[in-house]
C-alpha positions, 0 to 999 in steps of 0.5 A, a space after each residue: 503526488 496526491 497519494 497512493 494505489 493499491 490494486 488488487 486482481 483476482 476474481 470480481 463479484 461475478 466471479 470473472 477476472 477484475 482489478 479493483 483499484 482503492 485510492 488513499 489519501 497522503 494522510 492514509 484517508 480511502 478516498 474512491 474506490 473502483 472495480 474494473 474487468 482487464 478489458 478496461 485496463 486503459 482507466 488504469 493510467 488515470 485511476 493512478 495519475 499524480 498516485 504512488 502504487 502501494 504494496 508490501 512487494 511492488 515488484 511483485 504488484 508491478 510483474 502482475 500487473 503487466 501480465 493481466 493488464 499490459 499496464 506498468 505504474 510509474 511510482 511505487 512505495 513500498 510499505 515494507 521499506 517505510 515501515 522500516 524507516 519509521 522502525 530506524 527513526 524510531 530505535 534512533 530515539 533516546 527517549 521512544 514514549 508509548 506508541 499507539 501504532 508499535 511496528 514489530 522489531 523485526 519488522 515480519 518478512 512477508 505483509 500476511 505476517 504482519 496482518 496477522 501482527 498487529 491484528 490488522 482483519 483481512 475484509 470478509 465481504 469483498 470479493 477477491 481482488 477487492 480484498 486484495 485491494 482493501 487489505 494492502 490499504 489498509 497496511 497503508 493507512 497503518 503505515 501511515 498512522 505509525 509515521 504520522 506519531 514517531 517524532 523524526 524525521 517528519 520528512 519519512 514519507 515524502 523521501 520515501 515516495 521520491 526515492 520510492 521503487 521505480 519502474 520504466 
């Protein structure tokens, strides 16, 4: 796996339906973005190749993708489950340092609540589909940063990606 993909569905800049695709590297770096009409869904497998679909609730995102484009990504990563793993690791530490990325405990149930608690703003200038993809990418980048500053176990990301929600 070379990274993650965040996908947003909804109106594009012209008001018509669109699919926004945002690439995020394993280190949390945003590496590319595309805005496609649903009729270009044939490009989605190539854009998602070797990447795990990241979402707060991948099941819902996969369902929407399947309904609107006919595409089902082969690998998925739940941002919420990743953050739960980070919380579990941090709770097990005897000496807990001051964290730069304070993961709310308990973790909020929804992506919107999580965003508000940690102070991640939604972009204002993007079309709705791009806003959805970029917001997901920002949450993923935040989760990766929280993981990176957590001292143990170092393999949480690779374990999570390998055991992420699978759809066939």
